[in-house]
C-alpha positions as CSV (number, residue, x, y, z in Angstrom):
1,M,0.0,0.0,0.0
2,N,2.8,2.4,0.9
3,S,4.6,1.4,-2.3
4,D,1.6,2.3,-4.4
5,R,1.1,5.6,-2.6
6,R,4.8,6.6,-3.2
7,L,4.6,5.8,-6.9
8,E,1.5,8.1,-7.2
9,L,3.3,11.0,-5.6
10,E,4.7,13.7,-7.9
11,P,8.6,13.5,-8.1
12,E,10.3,16.1,-6.0
13,P,13.9,17.3,-6.6
14,L,16.2,15.7,-4.1
15,P,18.3,18.0,-1.9
16,L,22.0,17.8,-2.2
17,G,22.4,15.7,1.0
18,E,19.9,13.1,-0.1
19,R,21.5,12.8,-3.5
20,R,24.8,12.2,-1.7
21,D,23.2,9.5,0.5
22,F,21.7,7.9,-2.6
23,F,25.0,7.5,-4.4
24,V,27.0,6.5,-1.3
25,Q,24.5,3.8,-0.4
26,M,24.2,2.6,-4.0
27,A,28.0,2.4,-4.2
28,V,28.2,0.4,-1.0
29,M,25.5,-2.1,-2.0
30,F,26.8,-2.4,-5.5
31,A,30.3,-3.1,-4.2
32,A,28.9,-5.8,-1.9
33,G,27.6,-7.6,-5.0
34,C,23.9,-6.5,-4.9
35,P,22.3,-6.1,-8.3
36,L,21.0,-2.6,-9.1
37,S,17.4,-3.6,-8.7
38,K,17.9,-5.2,-5.3
39,A,20.0,-2.2,-4.1
40,L,17.2,0.2,-5.2
41,L,14.5,-1.9,-3.6
42,T,16.5,-2.1,-0.3
43,L,17.1,1.7,-0.4
44,S,13.4,2.4,-1.0
45,R,12.4,0.2,2.0
46,V,15.0,1.1,4.6
47,S,15.4,4.9,4.0
48,D,13.6,7.1,6.6
49,R,13.5,10.0,4.1
50,P,10.3,9.9,2.1
51,R,11.7,11.7,-1.0
52,L,14.8,9.6,-1.2
53,A,12.8,6.4,-0.7
54,G,10.2,7.5,-3.3
55,G,12.9,8.5,-5.8
56,A,14.6,5.1,-5.4
57,E,11.3,3.3,-6.0
58,R,10.6,5.3,-9.1
59,V,14.1,4.6,-10.5
60,L,13.5,0.9,-9.8
61,S,10.1,1.1,-11.6
62,S,11.8,2.5,-14.7
63,L,14.5,-0.2,-14.6
64,E,11.8,-2.9,-14.5
65,K,10.3,-1.3,-17.6
66,G,13.5,-1.8,-19.5
67,S,15.3,1.5,-19.0
68,S,19.0,1.6,-18.2
69,F,20.2,3.0,-14.9
70,S,21.2,6.4,-16.4
71,Q,17.9,6.6,-18.3
72,A,16.0,5.8,-15.1
73,L,17.8,8.6,-13.2
74,A,17.1,11.1,-16.0
75,Q,13.4,10.1,-16.0
76,E,13.2,10.5,-12.3
77,G,14.2,14.2,-12.6
78,S,15.8,14.5,-9.2
79,F,19.4,14.3,-10.4
80,T,21.6,16.8,-12.3
81,R,22.6,16.4,-15.9
82,A,26.2,15.9,-14.9
83,E,25.3,13.1,-12.5
84,V,23.2,11.3,-15.1
85,G,26.0,11.7,-17.6
86,L,28.6,10.2,-15.3
87,V,26.4,7.3,-14.6
88,R,26.0,6.8,-18.3
89,M,29.7,6.8,-18.8
90,G,30.1,4.3,-16.0
91,E,27.6,2.0,-17.7
92,E,29.4,2.3,-21.1
93,T,32.8,1.7,-19.7
94,G,32.0,-0.9,-17.0
95,R,33.1,1.4,-14.2
96,L,29.7,2.0,-12.6
97,R,30.9,1.2,-9.1
98,A,33.8,3.7,-9.4
99,V,31.5,6.3,-10.8
100,L,29.0,5.9,-7.9
101,E,31.8,6.2,-5.4
102,R,33.2,9.3,-7.1
103,L,29.7,10.9,-7.2
104,G,29.3,10.3,-3.5
105,E,32.7,11.8,-2.7
106,N,32.0,14.8,-5.0
107,L,28.7,15.6,-3.3
108,S,30.2,15.2,0.1
109,E,32.9,17.8,-0.8
110,T,30.2,20.1,-2.2
111,L,28.3,19.8,1.1
112,G,31.5,20.6,2.9
113,Y,31.9,23.8,0.8
114,R,28.3,24.9,1.4
115,R,28.7,24.3,5.2
116,R,31.8,26.4,5.3
117,L,30.1,29.2,3.3
118,L,27.1,29.0,5.6
119,E,29.2,29.3,8.7
120,A,31.2,32.1,7.2
121,G,28.0,33.9,6.2
122,I,26.2,33.9,9.6
123,Y,27.9,37.1,10.9
124,P,27.5,39.1,7.6
125,V,23.8,38.1,7.4
126,F,23.3,39.2,11.0
127,A,25.1,42.5,10.3
128,V,22.9,43.1,7.2
129,V,19.7,42.4,9.1
130,F,20.7,44.6,12.0
131,S,21.8,47.4,9.8
132,G,18.7,47.1,7.7
133,L,16.5,47.5,10.8
134,L,18.6,50.4,12.0
135,I,18.4,52.1,8.6
136,S,14.7,51.6,8.4
137,L,14.2,53.0,11.9
138,M,16.1,56.2,11.1
139,A,14.8,56.8,7.6
140,F,11.2,55.9,8.1
141,V,10.5,56.6,11.8
142,F,13.0,59.0,13.4
143,L,13.6,61.4,10.5
144,P,9.9,61.9,9.5
145,R,9.2,62.9,13.2
146,I,11.9,65.5,13.5
147,L,11.5,67.1,10.1
148,P,8.2,69.0,10.9
149,V,9.9,70.6,13.9
150,V,13.0,71.6,12.0
151,I,11.1,72.9,9.0
152,G,8.7,74.8,11.4
153,F,11.6,76.9,12.6
154,G,12.5,77.8,9.0
155,V,15.7,75.8,9.0
156,E,17.0,74.8,5.6
157,L,17.6,71.1,5.4
158,P,21.2,70.0,4.5
159,W,21.7,68.0,1.3
160,P,22.3,64.6,3.1
161,T,18.9,65.0,4.8
162,R,17.2,66.0,1.5
163,L,18.7,63.0,-0.2
164,V,17.5,60.6,2.4
165,V,14.0,62.1,2.4
166,A,13.8,61.9,-1.4
167,F,14.9,58.3,-1.3
168,S,12.4,57.4,1.4
169,R,9.6,58.8,-0.7
170,L,10.7,56.7,-3.6
171,V,10.8,53.4,-1.6
172,P,7.0,52.8,-1.8
173,W,7.3,52.9,-5.6
174,L,10.6,51.0,-5.9
175,F,9.6,48.1,-3.7
176,P,6.8,46.8,-6.0
177,L,9.1,47.3,-9.0
178,G,11.9,45.4,-7.3
179,L,9.6,42.6,-6.3
180,A,8.2,42.3,-9.9
181,A,11.8,42.2,-11.2
182,A,12.8,39.5,-8.7
183,I,9.8,37.3,-9.7
184,A,10.5,37.8,-13.4
185,L,14.2,36.8,-12.8
186,V,13.1,33.7,-10.9
187,L,10.7,32.7,-13.7
188,T,13.3,33.4,-16.4
189,L,16.0,31.3,-14.6
190,R,13.8,28.2,-14.0
191,E,15.5,26.4,-16.8
192,P,18.9,24.9,-15.7
193,A,20.5,25.9,-19.1
194,R,19.6,29.6,-18.5
195,Q,21.0,29.4,-14.9
196,E,24.3,28.0,-16.3
197,R,24.6,30.7,-19.0
198,L,24.0,33.4,-16.4
199,L,26.4,32.0,-13.8
200,F,29.2,31.4,-16.3
201,S,28.9,34.9,-17.6
202,L,29.4,36.6,-14.2
203,P,33.0,38.0,-14.2
204,L,33.6,37.5,-10.4
205,V,32.5,33.8,-10.2
206,K,33.2,32.6,-13.7
207,G,36.8,31.5,-13.1
208,V,36.0,29.6,-9.9
209,L,33.0,27.9,-11.5
210,R,35.0,26.9,-14.5
211,A,37.8,25.5,-12.3
212,A,35.3,23.5,-10.3
213,S,33.6,22.2,-13.5
214,L,37.0,21.2,-14.9
215,A,38.0,19.4,-11.7
216,E,34.8,17.3,-12.1
217,A,35.6,16.7,-15.7
218,S,39.2,15.7,-14.9
219,S,38.0,13.2,-12.3
220,A,35.6,11.7,-14.8
221,L,38.3,11.7,-17.5
222,A,40.6,9.6,-15.3
223,L,37.7,7.1,-14.7
224,L,37.1,6.8,-18.5
225,L,40.7,6.4,-19.3
226,S,41.2,3.7,-16.6
227,A,38.2,1.8,-18.1
228,G,40.0,1.7,-21.5
229,A,38.2,4.6,-23.3
230,T,40.3,6.5,-25.9
231,L,41.1,10.1,-25.2
232,D,38.9,11.4,-28.1
233,R,36.0,9.2,-27.0
234,S,36.4,10.4,-23.4
235,F,36.1,14.0,-24.5
236,D,33.1,13.1,-26.6
237,L,31.4,11.5,-23.6
238,L,32.3,14.4,-21.3
239,A,31.3,17.4,-23.4
240,P,27.5,17.2,-23.3
241,Y,27.4,17.0,-19.5
242,L,29.6,20.0,-18.6
243,P,27.7,22.9,-17.2
244,D,30.1,25.5,-18.7
245,P,29.2,26.3,-22.3
246,E,32.7,27.4,-23.2
247,L,34.2,24.3,-21.6
248,R,31.7,22.1,-23.6
249,A,32.8,23.8,-26.8
250,A,36.5,23.4,-25.9
251,M,36.1,19.7,-25.2
252,G,34.4,19.3,-28.6
253,R,37.2,21.1,-30.4
254,L,39.8,18.9,-28.6
255,K,38.0,15.8,-29.7
256,T,37.9,17.0,-33.3
257,R,41.6,17.9,-33.4
258,L,42.6,14.6,-31.9
259,R,40.6,12.8,-34.5
260,S,42.3,14.9,-37.2
261,G,45.7,13.6,-36.2
262,H,46.9,16.3,-33.8
263,T,48.6,15.4,-30.5
264,L,46.9,16.5,-27.2
265,T,49.7,19.1,-26.6
266,E,49.1,20.6,-30.0
267,A,45.3,20.7,-29.5
268,L,45.7,22.2,-26.0
269,A,48.0,25.0,-27.4
270,R,45.0,26.3,-29.4
271,E,42.7,26.5,-26.3
272,P,44.1,29.6,-24.3
273,K,40.8,29.9,-22.3
274,L,41.4,26.6,-20.6
275,P,43.3,27.1,-17.2
276,P,47.1,26.9,-17.8
277,L,47.4,24.5,-14.8
278,W,45.1,22.0,-16.4
279,R,46.8,22.3,-19.8
280,Q,50.2,21.7,-18.2
281,F,49.0,18.6,-16.3
282,M,47.4,17.1,-19.5
283,A,50.5,17.8,-21.6
284,S,52.7,16.2,-19.0
285,G,50.4,13.2,-18.9
286,E,50.7,12.8,-22.7
287,E,54.5,13.1,-22.6
288,S,54.9,10.6,-19.8
289,G,52.2,8.2,-21.1
290,R,50.3,8.5,-17.8
291,L,47.3,10.5,-18.8
292,E,45.0,8.8,-16.3
293,F,47.3,9.7,-13.4
294,F,47.8,13.3,-14.4
295,A,44.1,13.8,-15.1
296,L,43.4,12.7,-11.5
297,Q,46.2,15.0,-10.2
298,A,44.8,17.9,-12.2
299,S,41.4,17.3,-10.6
300,L,42.9,17.3,-7.1
301,A,44.9,20.5,-7.8
302,L,41.9,22.3,-9.2
303,R,39.8,21.3,-6.3
304,Q,42.4,22.7,-3.9
305,E,42.5,25.9,-6.0
306,V,38.8,26.3,-5.9
307,G,38.8,25.8,-2.1
308,L,41.5,28.5,-1.7
309,Q,39.7,31.0,-4.0
310,T,36.4,30.4,-2.1
311,D,38.1,31.0,1.3
312,R,39.8,34.1,-0.1
313,A,36.6,35.5,-1.5
314,V,34.7,34.9,1.8
315,S,37.5,36.6,3.8
316,L,37.5,39.6,1.6
317,F,33.7,39.9,1.4
318,E,33.1,40.2,5.1
319,P,35.2,43.4,5.8
320,A,34.0,44.9,2.5
321,L,30.4,44.4,3.5
322,L,30.9,45.8,7.0
323,F,32.7,48.8,5.5
324,F,29.8,49.5,3.2
325,L,27.2,49.0,5.9
326,G,29.1,51.3,8.2
327,G,29.2,54.0,5.6
328,V,25.5,53.8,5.0
329,V,24.6,53.9,8.7
330,G,27.1,56.8,9.2
331,F,25.6,58.8,6.3
332,L,22.1,58.2,7.8
333,L,23.2,59.4,11.2
334,L,24.7,62.5,9.6
335,A,21.4,63.1,7.7
336,C,19.4,62.8,10.9
337,F,21.5,65.0,13.2
338,L,22.7,67.8,10.9
339,P,19.3,69.5,11.0
340,F,19.7,69.9,14.8
341,Y,22.8,72.0,14.3
342,G,20.8,74.3,12.0
343,L,18.0,74.4,14.6
344,L,20.5,75.4,17.3
345,E,21.8,78.3,15.2
346,V,18.3,79.6,14.7
347,V,17.3,79.2,18.4
348,V,20.5,80.7,19.8
């Protein structure tokens, strides 16, 4: 009865933590010799998370109807395109167990990054909320109450005060416009492809996202090469599942040049947008005949670089935010108290 009820429910996207648990548990059961169908059945019965259990059951249902594991994951709709693509590569190369383990490790690392960002962002968020309340109190409560008194004595308002008053009068009009723009942006970015295009076009985060995407691709490349796939075939399998449009195009060009008879080093020399570190690792792998090893080392080096860049960005963002908020609050204090100096001159 519970099984029928779960299958009737609409699929819901799985959170990152539940996707991590799915791949980790599938890898463990697959390594223990359980067939995919039995592993999915066990996961659907023992999991105490309804969405994870329901997702496993729907994947099992697709398998029983003749779909491959990667097709079943794609039909489920709870897994990313890159995750489905890696599973497909594992099926084609006979390295499904290694792919499942790698996906579990990747998602665990991503969870760690998010946890660190969340911990680092607690203080800035608190500062923004507190400053927002203070700014609202001064601009919309304190200042409107003192203005009639000051103006009643014929005191000319200083320009900081006039600026704040003008802005406070615009807020009732700006708020609905901002809300409408936010809703329009959310609706526009509902498609993953549009989200990817936007994220990879932002100058401040494009480099970090590209390095993270290339780290994932390098790890997958090492898996494919270890399974016996040729280098051009590996690039062909990787390209459609990369989130970065420029990286997808670069992988496609590398594949074409390799099939045209160029060496990897020659092909890489014509791709200046790829990170120099990655190009050096791959060229060294070709020269030494150990491409699989150097692809894995490139993945580790890029992951470390992404972690360092993320930590550096967080450490720079916090003081910059506090400096900005301090400037705004200071300007508002100035706007609120300057009229009193004019009032004192009139009274005295």
